[in-house]
C-alpha positions, 0 to 999 in steps of 0.5 A, a space after each residue: 071757041 068763043 062761044 064755048 066756056 071760057 078756060 079756067 086760069 091755072 094757079 092759086 084759087 082766088 083768096 088762097 095767097 093769104 091763106 095760112 096753113 094749118 098747124 098740122 100741115 106745117 108740122 108735117 112739112 117741117 118733119 119731112 124737110 128735116 127728115 129729107 135733109 138728115 137722110 141726104 146729109 148722112 148719105 152724102 157724108 158717107 160718100 164724101 168720107 169714102 171718096 176722101 179715104 180713097 183719094 187719100 189712099 191713092 195720094 199716099 200710094 202715089 207719094 210712096 211710089 214717088 219717094 221710092 222712085 226718088 230714093 232708088 234713083 238717089 241710091 243708084 247715083 250714090 252707088 255709081 259714085 261709090 263704085 267710081 271712088 272705089 275704083 280710083 282708090 283701088 287703082 291708087 292702092 295698086 300703084 302704091 302697093 307696086 311702089 312699096 313692093 319695089 321699095 321693099 325689094 330694093 331695101 331687101 337687096 340693100 340689106 342683103 348687100 349690107 349683111 354681106 359687107 358686115 360679115 366681111 367686116 366682121 371677118 376682117 375685124 377678127 383677122 385684124 384683132 388676131 394680127 394685132 394680138 400677134 403683133 402686140 405679143 411680138 412687140 412685147 416679146 421684142 421689148 422684153 428681150 431688149 430688157 433682158 439684162 435690166 434690173 431696177 433698184 426700187 426705194 433707194 434714197 435720192 442724194 444730191 450729185 449722186 452717181 447711179 453707177 457707183 450706187 448700183 455696184 454697191 447694192 449688187 455687191 451686197 447681193 453677192 456679186 462683187 465684180 459685176 459688169 454694168 453697162 449703165 445705170 440711171 434714175 428712171 420714171 416720173 418725179 413724185 414728191 416724197 418718193 425716189 425714182 427707180 435706178 435702172 441698171 443694165 448688166 453685161 451678163 444675163 446670168 448675173 441678173 438671175 443671181 441678183 434676183 434670186 438672192 436680193 430678197 434675203 440679202 436686202 430685207 433690212 435695207 429699205 429698198 429692193 431689186 426687181 426685174 425691168 418689166 414691159 408695160 404688158 408684163 407689169 400689168 399681168 403681174 399686178 393683176 394677180 398680186 393679191 392671189 400670189 400673196 395669199 398663196 405665198 402665205 399658205 406656202 405656195 411660192 410663185 415667180 414671175 418670168 416671161 410675162 407669166 406667174 410660174 410655179 416651181 416647175 416653171 409652167 404657167 400657174 392657173 389661177 382660180 
């Protein structure tokens, strides 16, 4: 081996370290490098873009799935809460409705009882009104009977130390009964300034009263006073109620007289006013 030719050292040839490449070689290397770099960059950019798009799509799908899962869970929780609240409201409503129905039933029962009592009271009121009417009529009739022989001298002037019994005899004598029997006579009614009170006269005989009332209008028309029947309050109210109508009828020739609490015609029947 030693005798053989010496091995050549690998590497650059001697003197090649400082040897500058030619312009054409340099340009070719730069072009190749640039071309390789651009092609490699374009391929890498496309792959990176595809990778990023795929990753983005995967992340979006995963995010949507997570969001849907969370939303579904939230909806389920809300639905359970709402269902529970609705059951509670339904239970409370049923209780309230049951209580209300019981109250309504109680009120209806009470109302029916009140209506029954009201009808009884109305019936009782009608009965009492009828009783009161009959009682009032009976009392008025009794009072009317107690005044059966009474007359009143209206408008006779008042004098000091007058004797009403003598005045009554004098007035009744003018009417046409000279020997009239009088039980009593006196002034009656409230005292009013400038107005003389009535002289209430009680005759002994009812027939004398009929004669006096029948003749007094013609006999006393110039005296300034007159004689009238002694009426109860109820009868006097009824007489005054139709006063104007009676005057109009009298002016047209229809004559009425007041007797037993009613205005009556010539036939003695109660007159029907329009």
